[in-house]
N, C-alpha and C positions, 0 to 999 in steps of 0.2 A: 275731359275727365280728370286729368292731372290737376287742373286748376281747382276743381271742386275738392279734391283731396287735400290740396294745400289749405283750403278753407277749413277742412276738418281738423288739420293739424293746429291751426290757430285757435279754433274753437275748443280743442281738447288740451290746450297748453296748461290749463289749470290742474290737469290730472297729475298726481305725483309720479315722478319718474323713478322707477325701481332701480336699485343698484344691481348691475349685471356683471357677473364674472366672465372672464375671458373665455372660459370653456363653453359658454353659451352662445358664442358668436358663430352660429351655424349658417351655412350658405342657403339662402332662401330658395334658390332655384332648384336645389337638390333635395332638401329635407323639408321644405314647407308643407307639402301635402301630408306628411306623416307626423307633424308636430302641431297640428291645428288645435288640439285640445288645450295646449298651454300657450299657443301663439308666441313662441319664443324665437323663431327663426329670424335672424337679423337681416333685413333686406338691404341695409346700408352697405353691406360688404359685397353685395351681388351687383357688380357693375355690368355694363353692356357686354354680352358674351362675344368672344372672338369666334369667327367662323373659319373652320378648316376648309380650304378650297377643295380638298379631295372629297369632302362630304357635301359640298354645295351643289345639290341637284335641284335648284330652285325651279327651273322651267319644267322639269319632269314632274316635280311635286305639284306645281300649279295645274298642269294638265290632268294629273290623276285626281286632284281635288275637284276640278270641273267635271270630269267624267263621272265622278261619284254622285254629283248633284243633278246632272242633265236628265231631263225627262218630265213627265207629267205626274204630279203627286196629288192624290186625293186624300182628304182627311178632315180632322177637326182641330179647333183651337180651344184651349181651356184656360181659364183663370182660376187660381186657388188663393185662399187666404193662408195665414201661417199655421192654421190647424188642419190643413188638408181638405177643407170644404170646397166643393166646386161652386164658384160664383157665376161663371158663364161658360156656355158651350156653343161654339159657332162653326158651321161648316165652311171649309175653305178648299181651294184648289190652287196649286202652284205649277206654273209652266216655266221650265228652265232650259235655256239654250246658250250656245256660244257663237261668237263671230271673231274673225281675225285668225292669225296663225302665230306660232312660236311665242316669243315674248310679248307680242302685241295682242294676244288673245284676251277676250273679255267674256265674262259670264253675265247673261241677261236673265232677269227674273221678273215675272208678272204674277202677282198674288191676286186671286179672285175670291172675294168675300161675299157670302150669301147675305144679302141685305134684309134686315128685319122689316116686316110689313108695318105699315102705318096703323096706329091704333085709332085713327080717325076714320070711321067708315063712311062711305058715300052711298046713298040710296041707289039701288039698281045697278051698282057697279059690279060687273062680272069678275069672278075670281080669276086672277091671272097668275102666271108662273112667277116665282120669286126672281128678283133681279140679282145679278152677280156684278158687284162693283170691282173694277180693276184698280190695283195699286201697283205702280211700277217701282220696283226696288232699284236703288242706285246700282249701276254696274260694278262688278268686281273685276279687278285686274291685278297685275303684278304689284303695282304701287299701292293700291288701296288695301289689299289683303295683307301686305307686310307692314306698312307704316301705320295704317289706321286701325285695322281689325286685329292686328297682332295674332295671327292665326297659330293655333296649335293643331297640327295635322298628323294623323296616324293612318297612312294609306293601307297598311296590311290589316289593321284592326277595323278599318272603316269607321273612324271617329274623328271629330274635330271640335275645336272651341274657337269662338270669335268674340271680338269686342265691338260694341256699338257706342256711338257718342250720344245718341238720343234714343228714346223709345217711341219715336213718331210712327213707325210702322205698326207697332203693337197697339198704340192708341187708336189708330185708324181702324184696325180690325174690330176693336171693341165698339167704337162709335157706329160703324156701319152694321155690324152684326147684332147689336143690342138696340140702338136707338133708330137706326135706319133713316127713313124719310122724316122722322120726328125730331131729328137732331137739331138743336137750336144753337150749337156751338158754345154752350156753357162750359166754363173751365172745369167745374165740378158738378156734373149732372147728378140728379137725384137717383139713388139706388144703383149707381154705377161707379165702380172704383177705377178711375183713370190713372195710368202711371204718371209719375212725377215728370214735369216738363224739364227739370234740371237734375236728373239722376246723377249720383256719384259714380255708379257702375251699372252698365247693362251688359250682361254676359250670356252668350249662347253656348250651350254644350250639346252636341249632337251625337247620339249613339244609333247605330244601325242594327237591325234585327239579325240575330244569329240563325234564325229559322225561316226567313222569308225575305221579301223585298220591301219591308217596312222600316221606319225609323221614327225616333222621337227627338225633337229639338226643344230643349228646355231653356228658359230664360229666367235668370235672376235679375231683379231690378232693385237696387239699393237707393234709398232716398238721399237728398242732399246732406243729411246728417250722418249717413253711413248706416242707417237701420233699414231692415227689410221693408220694401215698399209693396211688392207683389210678386207672385210666382206665376209664370205663364208657360204653356208648351203647345207645340204642334205635334199631333200624332198622325203620321202620314203613311201612305202606301202607294206604290206605283201600280197602275192598272185599275180596273173597274170594281175590284172587290171591296165590299164595305167593311170598315173596321168595327170591332166591338167597342161600344161607347165606354169611356172611362168613368162615367158617373156611377157611383156605387148605389145599388138599388136597395140595400138593406134599410129597414125602418129603424133599426137599433144602432145608433152611432157608436155605442160602446162595443158592440159586436164587431162593427167594421174596424174600429181602432185595434181591437184585440187581434183580428185576422192579420192586419198589416204588420204589427210589431212581432207577432209570433213567427212570421215568415223570415224575419231577420235574425232571430235568436239562434245561437249555436256557433259552430266553428266553420269558418270559411277560409279556404286555402287557394292560392293562385300566384300570379306573376304580374309585375308592373313594369311599365316602360315610361320613362320621363324624358321629355324633349323640350328644348328651348323654344321660345316663341319665334315665329317668322317662317317664311316659306323655305328657308334653308333647313330648319328643323333638325339640327344635329341631335343625336341621342346623348343625353347627359348621364343617364343611369338606368340600370335594370336591376330588379330585385325579386326574390321570392317573398311572398307575404302570407300572413295568417292573421285573421281577425276573429276574436272570440267575444261574442256579445251575450251576456247573461242578465237575468233579472232575479234578484233574491226574493225571499218571502215577504220583505217589506216594500217591494216594488221598486227598489233602487236598481238602476242600470249600472253594469260593470262591463267595460270594454277594454280588452288588451289588443293592441296592434303590434305584431312582431314582424320585423323587416330584416331580411338577410340579403345584403348586396351580392349580386351575381359575381361568382369567381372569388369570393372571399368567405371567411367565417365570421365576419363582422355582423353582429346582430343588434338591432335596436328595438327596445320594447317601450311602448307608450301606453300608459294606463289612463283611462277616462272613467269618471263616475258621474252619474246624472239621474234624472227622473223623467217619467213619461206623463204628459198631460194630454190624454187622448192621443191624437196623432202628432203632437209636438214633443220631440225629445229635446231636453235641455241639459247640456253637460256643463260641469264645473269648468271654469276657465273661459266661458263666454262663447260656446259654440252650440248651435241649434240645428235640428234636423226635422223637416216636415215630411211625414209619411203621406204619400199620394196613392190613389187607386192605381191598379194595373201593375203592381209590384215595383213602384218607383218611389224614390225619395230625393229631396233636395236639401243640401246642407249649406250653412252660411254663418258668419260671425253674428253674434247678437248686437254688436256695436263696433263697426269698423274704426270709429274715431279713437277708441282705446288703443288699437293696434298702431294707428297713425301716430298717436302721441308718444308711443314708445319706440317708434321707428321699426316696428315689427312687420313681418309679412303676414298675409292672411290668405285664406283660400275659399273657393266656392266648389261645391261638389254636386254631381248628378249621378244617380244610380238607377239602373233598370234591371230588375229581375224578371226577365221575360217568361221564364218557366221555373217551376220550383227547383231549388238547388243549384241554380246557375245564374250568375249575374255579371254585368259590366258596370264599371264606374269610371267617371271622368272627373279629374280634379284640376282646377285652374288656380295657380298660385300667383299672387300679386305682391309687388314690393310696396313700401309705404307711400310711394308717389302715385300708386294706381296703375303701374305698368305691369302687364302680364309677363312674368319672367319665364314661366314654364307651364307645361300641362302634363298630367300623368294619367295614363290609361291602365285600368286594372281588369283582369278577367279572373273570376273566382268561382269555385264550386263548393257546395256544402258537404262536409264530411262527417 
């Protein structure tokens, strides 16, 4: 992925470099999630974090991460476009187990995808049960989760973020679940959006239910040019209980869009925890937060994010303005948010190459408002080389 972003930097070299004052050299790992509207955090000053051995509980964190995932997960896989429209919905099952002990323990995952039936009917062929195709996910261990996946893990909050180098697993789900036996291995099948074979970023943000044994794993995929390719998510639950489909049933798209944005308007207050990437996961920062989102009579969006670092009186206020295009919120400064069904949204830069050209950090966000007035958010911050330097978890309530 870093090689891809180097390519983005070369491609974006023609973009004028703004003159930046010394006061704007903010540490990307700490302030990146809160300054995304202006993309000013300078990743160049955020070198590899030093790990305090007293905080290094890597083996313990790895076991807790595995324990959080182990089990049988039933649910659905969804693909969305930038306007929050459901493109595909596929039934899935995930079986997760471990083997080994201590620092040699590994996580084994088998994903079962409900295969689409062939559209070519055979005379006198009896209806048969749908087939489930198994996809074995590469095992996860101490080395892979730290070096390749650059994990951001919050054991107390039950949330995590991971990096992937390809979207191979996600492409397989789409091909098996939509094309099934009729798949001819075309690179760009008709009427099916396949993720890029050479994505610049594949990010998974996972939030667990506050009210049950469910979870949502949301995937941002950015194309080789640093622009949004597609949004994907798994909505899963342990046990036999069937989840409510996320596909919005309203025949009026404007009504659906209004419902989604109205749920976000108002004042949200809560607390955030920021951790460096890796299984050591030392806490970098904690803060009290307040987010106020309003829409004026002209339809303009105005958002103020107020952050007060824990233990201090230092307060930072970031102002965003933007507009709403159905379920796509576009903010000045190059940040977009796609509103999804089920009280969710996913945020991303409109063009990562601009951040890369300016050596700025950037961030990806996933929010889940599981019930009215209560939400969780997970923000993944990257430096200009595409390395995930930190992750920030928010829990907020509407006041």
